[in-house]
VMD Tcl script that builds the backbone (N, CA, C; Angstrom):
set m [mol new atoms 501]
animate dup $m
set s [atomselect $m all]
$s set {name element resname resid chain x y z} {
  {N N MET 1 A 120.897 91.916 20.352}
  {CA C MET 1 A 120.949 92.606 21.353}
  {C C MET 1 A 122.141 92.498 21.915}
  {N N ARG 2 A 122.673 93.779 21.916}
  {CA C ARG 2 A 123.997 93.836 22.929}
  {C C ARG 2 A 123.925 93.827 24.291}
  {N N PRO 3 A 124.743 93.029 24.833}
  {CA C PRO 3 A 124.544 92.496 26.742}
  {C C PRO 3 A 125.020 94.086 27.115}
  {N N GLU 4 A 123.922 94.910 27.922}
  {CA C GLU 4 A 125.004 95.861 28.710}
  {C C GLU 4 A 126.520 95.814 29.333}
  {N N ILE 5 A 127.059 96.748 28.881}
  {CA C ILE 5 A 128.328 96.963 29.661}
  {C C ILE 5 A 128.687 97.775 30.511}
  {N N ARG 6 A 129.069 97.458 32.002}
  {CA C ARG 6 A 128.863 98.275 32.726}
  {C C ARG 6 A 130.542 98.846 33.059}
  {N N ASN 7 A 130.395 99.785 33.545}
  {CA C ASN 7 A 131.571 99.951 34.042}
  {C C ASN 7 A 132.227 100.152 35.502}
  {N N PHE 8 A 132.700 99.190 35.956}
  {CA C PHE 8 A 132.946 98.696 37.131}
  {C C PHE 8 A 133.453 99.294 38.088}
  {N N ALA 9 A 134.719 100.198 37.069}
  {CA C ALA 9 A 135.842 101.098 37.605}
  {C C ALA 9 A 134.689 102.429 38.154}
  {N N ALA 10 A 133.782 102.913 37.535}
  {CA C ALA 10 A 133.220 103.969 37.893}
  {C C ALA 10 A 131.662 103.671 39.143}
  {N N LEU 11 A 131.672 102.611 39.134}
  {CA C LEU 11 A 130.590 101.858 40.107}
  {C C LEU 11 A 131.461 102.243 41.603}
  {N N ASP 12 A 132.658 101.545 41.325}
  {CA C ASP 12 A 133.349 101.618 42.270}
  {C C ASP 12 A 133.744 102.962 43.177}
  {N N LYS 13 A 134.082 103.765 42.176}
  {CA C LYS 13 A 134.522 104.966 42.769}
  {C C LYS 13 A 133.372 106.121 43.498}
  {N N GLN 14 A 132.026 105.076 42.974}
  {CA C GLN 14 A 130.841 105.870 43.387}
  {C C GLN 14 A 130.503 105.383 45.002}
  {N N LYS 15 A 131.250 104.213 45.089}
  {CA C LYS 15 A 130.874 103.338 46.769}
  {C C LYS 15 A 131.695 104.336 47.586}
  {N N LYS 16 A 133.187 104.190 46.751}
  {CA C LYS 16 A 134.028 105.127 47.529}
  {C C LYS 16 A 133.899 106.255 47.891}
  {N N GLU 17 A 133.230 107.106 46.864}
  {CA C GLU 17 A 132.748 108.314 47.388}
  {C C GLU 17 A 131.799 108.378 48.419}
  {N N LYS 18 A 130.895 107.737 48.425}
  {CA C LYS 18 A 129.691 107.743 49.273}
  {C C LYS 18 A 129.931 107.220 50.942}
  {N N LYS 19 A 131.138 106.171 50.551}
  {CA C LYS 19 A 131.601 106.070 51.824}
  {C C LYS 19 A 132.838 107.166 52.535}
  {N N ALA 20 A 133.342 107.536 51.822}
  {CA C ALA 20 A 134.129 109.187 52.286}
  {C C ALA 20 A 133.335 110.240 52.748}
  {N N LEU 21 A 131.564 110.150 52.142}
  {CA C LEU 21 A 131.138 111.035 52.500}
  {C C LEU 21 A 130.243 110.680 54.140}
  {N N VAL 22 A 130.164 109.281 54.160}
  {CA C VAL 22 A 129.374 109.004 55.288}
  {C C VAL 22 A 130.356 109.071 56.555}
  {N N ALA 23 A 131.460 108.851 56.160}
  {CA C ALA 23 A 132.623 108.881 57.231}
  {C C ALA 23 A 132.994 110.263 57.821}
  {N N GLU 24 A 132.494 111.120 57.128}
  {CA C GLU 24 A 132.352 112.516 57.502}
  {C C GLU 24 A 131.452 113.121 57.839}
  {N N GLN 25 A 130.812 112.167 58.633}
  {CA C GLN 25 A 129.304 112.854 59.342}
  {C C GLN 25 A 129.731 112.466 60.597}
  {N N PRO 26 A 129.417 113.558 61.622}
  {CA C PRO 26 A 129.587 113.521 62.923}
  {C C PRO 26 A 129.418 112.373 63.586}
  {N N CYS 27 A 128.061 112.268 63.329}
  {CA C CYS 27 A 127.528 110.833 63.951}
  {C C CYS 27 A 128.167 109.273 64.242}
  {N N TYR 28 A 128.685 109.313 62.493}
  {CA C TYR 28 A 129.335 108.214 62.382}
  {C C TYR 28 A 130.927 108.038 62.655}
  {N N ARG 29 A 131.443 109.271 63.135}
  {CA C ARG 29 A 132.475 109.283 63.927}
  {C C ARG 29 A 132.347 109.010 65.152}
  {N N ILE 30 A 131.349 109.426 65.745}
  {CA C ILE 30 A 131.138 108.606 67.300}
  {C C ILE 30 A 130.895 107.253 67.248}
  {N N VAL 31 A 129.989 106.889 66.704}
  {CA C VAL 31 A 129.840 105.510 66.489}
  {C C VAL 31 A 131.152 105.101 66.295}
  {N N MET 32 A 131.831 104.901 65.222}
  {CA C MET 32 A 133.155 104.529 64.951}
  {C C MET 32 A 134.017 104.693 66.243}
  {N N LYS 33 A 134.118 105.736 66.933}
  {CA C LYS 33 A 135.213 105.791 68.266}
  {C C LYS 33 A 134.882 104.521 69.462}
  {N N ILE 34 A 133.417 104.647 69.435}
  {CA C ILE 34 A 132.780 104.239 70.279}
  {C C ILE 34 A 133.309 102.137 70.001}
  {N N ARG 35 A 133.300 101.870 68.844}
  {CA C ARG 35 A 133.112 100.512 68.247}
  {C C ARG 35 A 134.696 100.279 68.540}
  {N N LYS 36 A 135.652 101.346 68.424}
  {CA C LYS 36 A 137.179 101.240 68.370}
  {C C LYS 36 A 137.625 101.030 69.619}
  {N N GLU 37 A 136.677 102.174 70.715}
  {CA C GLU 37 A 137.046 101.751 72.096}
  {C C GLU 37 A 136.457 100.277 72.588}
  {N N ARG 38 A 135.637 99.921 72.489}
  {CA C ARG 38 A 134.693 99.022 73.262}
  {C C ARG 38 A 134.598 97.403 72.491}
  {N N GLY 39 A 135.000 97.799 70.992}
  {CA C GLY 39 A 134.975 96.428 70.559}
  {C C GLY 39 A 133.985 96.219 69.278}
  {N N PRO 40 A 134.049 95.371 68.624}
  {CA C PRO 40 A 133.226 95.312 67.573}
  {C C PRO 40 A 131.935 94.770 67.676}
  {N N SER 41 A 131.386 94.161 68.867}
  {CA C SER 41 A 129.959 93.769 69.199}
  {C C SER 41 A 129.418 94.126 70.461}
  {N N VAL 42 A 129.765 95.421 70.857}
  {CA C VAL 42 A 129.233 96.104 72.060}
  {C C VAL 42 A 127.838 95.852 71.872}
  {N N THR 43 A 127.000 95.453 73.174}
  {CA C THR 43 A 125.677 95.555 72.990}
  {C C THR 43 A 125.116 96.702 74.033}
  {N N TYR 44 A 124.166 97.599 73.481}
  {CA C TYR 44 A 123.694 98.426 74.288}
  {C C TYR 44 A 121.800 98.265 74.693}
  {N N GLY 45 A 121.617 97.943 75.888}
  {CA C GLY 45 A 120.428 97.322 76.006}
  {C C GLY 45 A 119.363 98.770 75.977}
  {N N HIS 46 A 119.413 99.825 75.820}
  {CA C HIS 46 A 118.781 100.931 75.425}
  {C C HIS 46 A 118.685 101.467 74.007}
  {N N THR 47 A 119.088 100.600 73.074}
  {CA C THR 47 A 119.295 101.425 71.778}
  {C C THR 47 A 118.726 100.420 70.859}
  {N N LEU 48 A 118.641 100.955 69.764}
  {CA C LEU 48 A 117.846 100.009 68.766}
  {C C LEU 48 A 117.441 98.566 68.522}
  {N N ARG 49 A 116.160 98.597 68.481}
  {CA C ARG 49 A 115.222 97.157 69.194}
  {C C ARG 49 A 116.021 96.371 70.023}
  {N N GLN 50 A 116.185 96.901 71.223}
  {CA C GLN 50 A 116.382 96.541 72.738}
  {C C GLN 50 A 117.567 95.574 72.354}
  {N N SER 51 A 118.841 96.020 72.427}
  {CA C SER 51 A 120.060 94.892 72.958}
  {C C SER 51 A 120.437 94.371 71.626}
  {N N LYS 52 A 120.367 94.804 70.570}
  {CA C LYS 52 A 120.905 93.971 69.313}
  {C C LYS 52 A 122.326 94.495 69.334}
  {N N LYS 53 A 123.086 93.540 68.419}
  {CA C LYS 53 A 124.512 93.949 68.728}
  {C C LYS 53 A 124.742 94.950 67.485}
  {N N LEU 54 A 124.842 96.223 68.103}
  {CA C LEU 54 A 124.825 97.093 66.727}
  {C C LEU 54 A 126.191 97.609 66.175}
  {N N LEU 55 A 127.197 97.204 66.981}
  {CA C LEU 55 A 128.538 97.900 66.380}
  {C C LEU 55 A 129.462 96.961 65.561}
  {N N THR 56 A 128.766 95.960 65.189}
  {CA C THR 56 A 129.507 95.148 64.025}
  {C C THR 56 A 129.348 96.204 62.472}
  {N N PHE 57 A 130.266 96.105 61.634}
  {CA C PHE 57 A 130.305 96.834 60.332}
  {C C PHE 57 A 128.646 97.154 59.857}
  {N N ARG 58 A 128.161 96.027 59.565}
  {CA C ARG 58 A 126.788 96.084 59.099}
  {C C ARG 58 A 125.868 96.788 60.286}
  {N N GLY 59 A 126.244 96.398 61.307}
  {CA C GLY 59 A 125.036 97.504 62.476}
  {C C GLY 59 A 125.522 98.698 62.189}
  {N N THR 60 A 126.467 98.989 62.150}
  {CA C THR 60 A 127.253 100.427 62.359}
  {C C THR 60 A 126.434 101.068 60.968}
  {N N GLU 61 A 126.390 100.435 59.802}
  {CA C GLU 61 A 125.540 100.877 58.773}
  {C C GLU 61 A 124.028 101.173 58.800}
  {N N MET 62 A 123.609 100.255 59.837}
  {CA C MET 62 A 122.273 100.580 59.874}
  {C C MET 62 A 121.809 101.823 61.272}
  {N N ILE 63 A 123.047 101.945 62.076}
  {CA C ILE 63 A 122.940 102.761 62.748}
  {C C ILE 63 A 122.855 104.148 62.337}
  {N N PHE 64 A 123.627 104.265 61.116}
  {CA C PHE 64 A 124.086 105.479 60.660}
  {C C PHE 64 A 122.617 105.571 59.596}
  {N N GLU 65 A 122.223 105.019 58.869}
  {CA C GLU 65 A 120.974 105.008 58.065}
  {C C GLU 65 A 120.457 105.547 58.832}
  {N N ARG 66 A 119.615 105.298 60.372}
  {CA C ARG 66 A 118.604 105.336 61.114}
  {C C ARG 66 A 118.920 106.831 61.218}
  {N N LEU 67 A 119.918 107.366 62.117}
  {CA C LEU 67 A 120.317 108.479 62.655}
  {C C LEU 67 A 120.201 109.548 61.546}
  {N N TRP 68 A 120.607 109.026 60.206}
  {CA C TRP 68 A 120.834 109.893 58.738}
  {C C TRP 68 A 119.105 110.401 58.796}
  {N N GLU 69 A 118.152 109.531 58.582}
  {CA C GLU 69 A 116.991 109.652 58.864}
  {C C GLU 69 A 116.315 110.527 59.946}
  {N N SER 70 A 116.525 110.474 60.919}
  {CA C SER 70 A 116.186 111.049 62.093}
  {C C SER 70 A 116.877 112.811 62.051}
  {N N ALA 71 A 118.091 112.999 61.356}
  {CA C ALA 71 A 118.595 114.332 60.942}
  {C C ALA 71 A 117.588 114.788 60.312}
  {N N LYS 72 A 117.152 114.250 58.946}
  {CA C LYS 72 A 116.249 115.116 58.208}
  {C C LYS 72 A 115.158 115.283 58.777}
  {N N ARG 73 A 114.716 114.595 59.744}
  {CA C ARG 73 A 113.422 115.415 60.386}
  {C C ARG 73 A 113.654 115.881 61.972}
  {N N ASN 74 A 115.194 116.616 61.724}
  {CA C ASN 74 A 115.173 117.311 62.992}
  {C C ASN 74 A 115.063 116.603 64.177}
  {N N GLU 75 A 115.442 115.550 64.406}
  {CA C GLU 75 A 115.341 114.875 65.489}
  {C C GLU 75 A 116.676 114.041 65.826}
  {N N LEU 76 A 117.788 114.597 65.972}
  {CA C LEU 76 A 119.183 114.387 66.365}
  {C C LEU 76 A 119.757 115.424 66.674}
  {N N ILE 77 A 120.373 115.158 68.097}
  {CA C ILE 77 A 120.967 116.305 68.356}
  {C C ILE 77 A 122.792 115.793 68.472}
  {N N LEU 78 A 123.568 116.451 67.814}
  {CA C LEU 78 A 124.765 116.010 67.607}
  {C C LEU 78 A 125.749 117.543 68.259}
  {N N VAL 79 A 126.750 117.135 69.421}
  {CA C VAL 79 A 126.974 118.105 70.338}
  {C C VAL 79 A 128.948 117.279 70.166}
  {N N ASP 80 A 129.793 118.029 70.106}
  {CA C ASP 80 A 131.416 117.509 69.990}
  {C C ASP 80 A 131.307 116.637 71.314}
  {N N GLY 81 A 131.468 115.205 71.133}
  {CA C GLY 81 A 131.292 114.061 72.252}
  {C C GLY 81 A 130.220 113.498 72.705}
  {N N GLY 82 A 129.083 113.737 71.578}
  {CA C GLY 82 A 127.838 113.408 72.369}
  {C C GLY 82 A 126.662 113.442 70.906}
  {N N LEU 83 A 125.979 112.460 71.305}
  {CA C LEU 83 A 124.656 112.417 70.088}
  {C C LEU 83 A 123.595 112.024 71.237}
  {N N CYS 84 A 122.445 113.046 70.686}
  {CA C CYS 84 A 121.310 112.509 71.033}
  {C C CYS 84 A 120.180 112.125 69.943}
  {N N HIS 85 A 119.600 111.087 70.150}
  {CA C HIS 85 A 118.698 110.579 69.141}
  {C C HIS 85 A 117.525 110.318 69.761}
  {N N TRP 86 A 116.488 111.038 69.387}
  {CA C TRP 86 A 115.014 110.920 69.741}
  {C C TRP 86 A 113.818 111.288 68.540}
  {N N HIS 87 A 112.579 111.171 69.297}
  {CA C HIS 87 A 111.396 111.162 68.246}
  {C C HIS 87 A 110.284 111.773 68.815}
  {N N LEU 88 A 109.700 112.834 68.429}
  {CA C LEU 88 A 108.458 113.842 68.804}
  {C C LEU 88 A 107.260 112.769 68.386}
  {N N ARG 89 A 106.688 112.268 69.413}
  {CA C ARG 89 A 105.264 111.541 69.192}
  {C C ARG 89 A 103.995 112.723 68.741}
  {N N THR 90 A 103.258 112.147 68.326}
  {CA C THR 90 A 101.802 113.009 68.186}
  {C C THR 90 A 101.548 113.561 69.181}
  {N N ASP 91 A 101.560 112.647 70.059}
  {CA C ASP 91 A 100.753 113.459 71.516}
  {C C ASP 91 A 102.102 114.016 72.359}
  {N N GLY 92 A 102.383 114.608 71.659}
  {CA C GLY 92 A 103.897 115.561 72.359}
  {C C GLY 92 A 104.923 115.106 73.252}
  {N N GLN 93 A 105.068 114.031 73.389}
  {CA C GLN 93 A 105.732 112.775 74.133}
  {C C GLN 93 A 106.995 112.702 73.214}
  {N N ILE 94 A 108.303 113.082 73.587}
  {CA C ILE 94 A 109.802 112.983 73.230}
  {C C ILE 94 A 110.011 111.683 74.008}
  {N N THR 95 A 110.441 110.766 72.872}
  {CA C THR 95 A 111.049 109.584 73.433}
  {C C THR 95 A 112.397 109.403 72.877}
  {N N VAL 96 A 113.469 109.570 73.841}
  {CA C VAL 96 A 114.759 109.238 73.656}
  {C C VAL 96 A 115.266 107.787 73.476}
  {N N ARG 97 A 115.522 107.838 72.170}
  {CA C ARG 97 A 116.227 106.175 71.603}
  {C C ARG 97 A 117.655 106.129 71.863}
  {N N GLU 98 A 118.425 107.168 71.690}
  {CA C GLU 98 A 119.832 107.166 72.432}
  {C C GLU 98 A 120.293 108.537 73.269}
  {N N MET 99 A 121.201 108.242 74.010}
  {CA C MET 99 A 121.943 109.460 74.419}
  {C C MET 99 A 122.962 109.177 74.791}
  {N N ILE 100 A 124.117 109.356 74.103}
  {CA C ILE 100 A 125.420 108.688 73.966}
  {C C ILE 100 A 126.426 110.307 74.199}
  {N N VAL 101 A 127.060 110.013 75.585}
  {CA C VAL 101 A 128.452 110.866 75.800}
  {C C VAL 101 A 129.438 109.873 75.764}
  {N N LEU 102 A 131.017 110.271 74.870}
  {CA C LEU 102 A 131.654 109.601 74.912}
  {C C LEU 102 A 132.089 109.201 75.929}
  {N N PRO 103 A 133.268 108.238 76.544}
  {CA C PRO 103 A 133.702 107.853 78.101}
  {C C PRO 103 A 134.580 109.360 78.494}
  {N N ASP 104 A 135.396 109.491 77.216}
  {CA C ASP 104 A 136.327 110.590 78.252}
  {C C ASP 104 A 135.904 111.889 77.962}
  {N N ARG 105 A 134.489 112.141 77.606}
  {CA C ARG 105 A 133.851 113.413 77.746}
  {C C ARG 105 A 133.075 113.474 78.609}
  {N N GLN 106 A 132.632 112.087 79.615}
  {CA C GLN 106 A 131.411 112.724 80.402}
  {C C GLN 106 A 131.941 113.184 81.572}
  {N N ARG 107 A 131.053 114.072 82.253}
  {CA C ARG 107 A 131.358 114.907 83.314}
  {C C ARG 107 A 131.803 116.306 82.961}
  {N N GLN 108 A 131.462 116.355 81.735}
  {CA C GLN 108 A 132.082 117.874 81.048}
  {C C GLN 108 A 130.574 118.824 80.691}
  {N N GLY 109 A 129.723 118.210 81.156}
  {CA C GLY 109 A 128.454 119.167 80.714}
  {C C GLY 109 A 127.529 118.708 79.669}
  {N N ILE 110 A 127.820 117.676 78.598}
  {CA C ILE 110 A 127.416 117.339 77.264}
  {C C ILE 110 A 126.055 116.419 77.421}
  {N N GLY 111 A 126.281 115.746 78.401}
  {CA C GLY 111 A 124.387 114.895 78.676}
  {C C GLY 111 A 123.507 116.501 78.857}
  {N N SER 112 A 123.576 117.367 79.795}
  {CA C SER 112 A 123.343 118.597 80.309}
  {C C SER 112 A 122.635 119.619 79.267}
  {N N ARG 113 A 123.679 119.640 78.042}
  {CA C ARG 113 A 123.751 120.620 77.072}
  {C C ARG 113 A 122.549 119.949 75.954}
  {N N MET 114 A 122.532 118.668 76.145}
  {CA C MET 114 A 121.781 117.767 75.128}
  {C C MET 114 A 120.405 118.249 75.792}
  {N N LEU 115 A 119.944 117.525 76.769}
  {CA C LEU 115 A 119.067 117.879 77.653}
  {C C LEU 115 A 118.040 118.999 77.496}
  {N N TYR 116 A 118.832 120.164 77.484}
  {CA C TYR 116 A 118.274 121.527 77.617}
  {C C TYR 116 A 118.162 121.703 75.941}
  {N N MET 117 A 118.851 121.323 74.937}
  {CA C MET 117 A 118.420 121.188 73.769}
  {C C MET 117 A 116.887 120.375 73.529}
  {N N LEU 118 A 116.794 119.686 74.234}
  {CA C LEU 118 A 115.484 118.836 73.991}
  {C C LEU 118 A 114.215 119.396 74.523}
  {N N ARG 119 A 114.410 120.192 76.097}
  {CA C ARG 119 A 113.589 120.581 76.760}
  {C C ARG 119 A 112.883 121.862 75.800}
  {N N GLN 120 A 113.757 122.614 74.806}
  {CA C GLN 120 A 113.529 123.293 74.048}
  {C C GLN 120 A 112.189 122.933 73.107}
  {N N GLN 121 A 112.075 122.342 73.054}
  {CA C GLN 121 A 111.057 121.336 71.493}
  {C C GLN 121 A 109.531 121.931 72.254}
  {N N THR 122 A 109.343 123.181 71.487}
  {CA C THR 122 A 108.099 123.922 71.823}
  {C C THR 122 A 106.628 122.965 72.070}
  {N N GLN 123 A 106.886 121.691 70.944}
  {CA C GLN 123 A 105.505 120.776 70.974}
  {C C GLN 123 A 105.494 120.028 71.929}
  {N N ALA 124 A 106.549 119.811 72.957}
  {CA C ALA 124 A 106.701 118.207 73.741}
  {C C ALA 124 A 106.080 118.641 75.013}
  {N N SER 125 A 105.597 117.684 75.878}
  {CA C SER 125 A 105.014 117.664 77.080}
  {C C SER 125 A 105.579 117.245 78.031}
  {N N ASN 126 A 106.465 116.195 77.308}
  {CA C ASN 126 A 107.145 115.379 78.435}
  {C C ASN 126 A 108.638 114.836 77.833}
  {N N ILE 127 A 109.452 114.069 78.463}
  {CA C ILE 127 A 110.370 113.340 77.919}
  {C C ILE 127 A 110.798 112.077 78.476}
  {N N TYR 128 A 110.509 110.838 77.472}
  {CA C TYR 128 A 110.592 109.421 78.196}
  {C C TYR 128 A 111.721 108.909 77.771}
  {N N LEU 129 A 112.190 108.127 78.535}
  {CA C LEU 129 A 113.617 107.315 77.934}
  {C C LEU 129 A 113.690 105.788 78.896}
  {N N LYS 130 A 114.371 104.784 78.324}
  {CA C LYS 130 A 114.535 103.534 79.133}
  {C C LYS 130 A 116.006 103.828 79.368}
  {N N CYS 131 A 116.937 103.134 80.796}
  {CA C CYS 131 A 118.128 102.756 80.557}
  {C C CYS 131 A 118.171 101.512 81.439}
  {N N PRO 132 A 119.252 100.975 80.688}
  {CA C PRO 132 A 120.045 99.723 81.674}
  {C C PRO 132 A 119.556 99.909 83.176}
  {N N SER 133 A 119.056 99.156 83.840}
  {CA C SER 133 A 118.792 99.576 85.527}
  {C C SER 133 A 120.642 99.404 86.026}
  {N N ASP 134 A 121.482 98.772 85.279}
  {CA C ASP 134 A 122.596 98.649 85.963}
  {C C ASP 134 A 123.647 99.892 85.627}
  {N N LEU 135 A 123.400 101.081 84.922}
  {CA C LEU 135 A 124.230 101.666 84.377}
  {C C LEU 135 A 124.099 102.960 85.405}
  {N N ALA 136 A 125.140 103.747 85.429}
  {CA C ALA 136 A 125.275 104.981 86.409}
  {C C ALA 136 A 124.310 106.084 85.792}
  {N N ALA 137 A 124.209 106.097 84.615}
  {CA C ALA 137 A 123.029 107.260 84.269}
  {C C ALA 137 A 121.585 107.291 84.532}
  {N N ASN 138 A 121.425 106.265 85.620}
  {CA C ASN 138 A 120.010 106.446 85.929}
  {C C ASN 138 A 120.254 107.316 87.159}
  {N N GLY 139 A 121.452 107.420 88.314}
  {CA C GLY 139 A 121.595 108.588 89.000}
  {C C GLY 139 A 121.488 110.395 88.155}
  {N N TRP 140 A 122.343 110.236 87.129}
  {CA C TRP 140 A 122.018 111.289 86.198}
  {C C TRP 140 A 120.767 112.114 86.319}
  {N N TYR 141 A 119.777 110.929 85.348}
  {CA C TYR 141 A 118.595 111.407 84.836}
  {C C TYR 141 A 117.364 111.527 86.356}
  {N N GLU 142 A 117.562 110.759 87.929}
  {CA C GLU 142 A 117.149 111.587 88.824}
  {C C GLU 142 A 117.590 112.717 88.889}
  {N N HIS 143 A 118.746 113.172 89.102}
  {CA C HIS 143 A 119.542 114.394 89.756}
  {C C HIS 143 A 118.863 115.668 88.386}
  {N N LYS 144 A 118.457 114.990 87.360}
  {CA C LYS 144 A 118.397 116.182 86.363}
  {C C LYS 144 A 116.617 116.331 86.378}
  {N N GLY 145 A 115.826 115.749 87.618}
  {CA C GLY 145 A 114.256 115.782 87.714}
  {C C GLY 145 A 113.369 115.166 86.979}
  {N N PHE 146 A 114.098 113.689 86.210}
  {CA C PHE 146 A 113.337 112.594 85.826}
  {C C PHE 146 A 112.791 111.945 86.879}
  {N N LYS 147 A 111.101 111.467 87.169}
  {CA C LYS 147 A 110.784 110.747 87.806}
  {C C LYS 147 A 110.812 109.238 87.238}
  {N N PHE 148 A 110.841 108.332 88.436}
  {CA C PHE 148 A 110.791 107.152 88.098}
  {C C PHE 148 A 109.469 106.641 87.379}
  {N N ALA 149 A 109.424 106.084 86.368}
  {CA C ALA 149 A 107.911 105.643 85.665}
  {C C ALA 149 A 107.968 104.385 85.609}
  {N N GLY 150 A 108.975 103.403 86.061}
  {CA C GLY 150 A 108.335 101.867 86.024}
  {C C GLY 150 A 109.810 101.150 85.639}
  {N N GLU 151 A 109.553 100.189 85.696}
  {CA C GLU 151 A 110.467 98.939 85.074}
  {C C GLU 151 A 110.385 97.771 84.122}
  {N N GLU 152 A 111.109 97.648 83.218}
  {CA C GLU 152 A 110.803 96.613 81.916}
  {C C GLU 152 A 111.824 95.819 82.104}
  {N N THR 153 A 111.451 94.282 81.353}
  {CA C THR 153 A 112.953 93.480 81.023}
  {C C THR 153 A 112.877 93.786 79.670}
  {N N SER 154 A 114.124 93.714 78.761}
  {CA C SER 154 A 114.183 94.281 77.179}
  {C C SER 154 A 114.116 92.687 76.917}
  {N N ALA 155 A 113.940 92.730 75.741}
  {CA C ALA 155 A 113.704 91.116 74.901}
  {C C ALA 155 A 114.964 90.234 75.229}
  {N N THR 156 A 116.179 90.826 75.574}
  {CA C THR 156 A 117.515 89.957 75.858}
  {C C THR 156 A 117.547 89.642 77.782}
  {N N GLY 157 A 116.755 89.865 78.293}
  {CA C GLY 157 A 116.389 89.698 79.460}
  {C C GLY 157 A 116.696 90.686 80.384}
  {N N ARG 158 A 117.544 91.777 79.661}
  {CA C ARG 158 A 118.074 93.026 80.577}
  {C C ARG 158 A 117.339 94.021 81.291}
  {N N ARG 159 A 117.413 94.311 82.672}
  {CA C ARG 159 A 116.189 95.493 83.310}
  {C C ARG 159 A 116.411 96.606 83.014}
  {N N MET 160 A 115.680 97.183 82.408}
  {CA C MET 160 A 115.399 98.594 82.183}
  {C C MET 160 A 114.609 99.485 83.383}
  {N N THR 161 A 115.118 100.447 83.284}
  {CA C THR 161 A 114.494 101.673 84.251}
  {C C THR 161 A 113.744 102.703 83.183}
  {N N CYS 162 A 112.656 103.136 83.436}
  {CA C CYS 162 A 111.677 103.872 82.422}
  {C C CYS 162 A 111.788 105.336 83.365}
  {N N TRP 163 A 112.300 106.012 82.721}
  {CA C TRP 163 A 112.177 107.690 83.419}
  {C C TRP 163 A 111.176 108.679 82.466}
  {N N ARG 164 A 110.568 109.478 83.151}
  {CA C ARG 164 A 109.477 110.436 82.808}
  {C C ARG 164 A 110.052 111.959 82.982}
  {N N LEU 165 A 110.164 113.037 82.078}
  {CA C LEU 165 A 110.278 114.273 82.844}
  {C C LEU 165 A 108.883 115.335 82.111}
  {N N ASP 166 A 108.462 115.914 82.982}
  {CA C ASP 166 A 107.487 116.490 82.321}
  {C C ASP 166 A 107.887 117.837 82.077}
  {N N LEU 167 A 107.289 118.667 81.248}
  {CA C LEU 167 A 107.925 119.793 80.769}
  {C C LEU 167 A 106.710 121.112 81.114}
}
mol reanalyze $m
mol bondsrecalc $m
mol representation Tube
mol addrep $m
């Protein structure tokens, strides 16, 4: 029996094509821009698995895969300068997993536009999210009509403010 001969050049070409396709996706560009601006080990207390270091190269791939799966379920809002990753539970609650507006695009209505799009989900009864207590975004949520729903401590010890908006 002859050993299998692999065409490594073809495999390398496939990998490069896949990376090029991934790099064209808007959510990947947003994540990479944040990584470039804030460094390779930025921590977000309200994102995937409570404050994991996400923006390492490996973490960026993990974020993209999760966002890609959400996009297939229509649970991802992408706008120029921001993204909102959410999940509609069977009880009608929308859980916001990430809502990101690039720093240079804040105060331009991008967050309000994403919130408006979330509110258009006809099956939803309320929107629930957690935000690190030290972020100014808490004031924005309160201004938009969210009601304080409690406080928690993340696995890393960061204080999280919980918000709920009834629809």
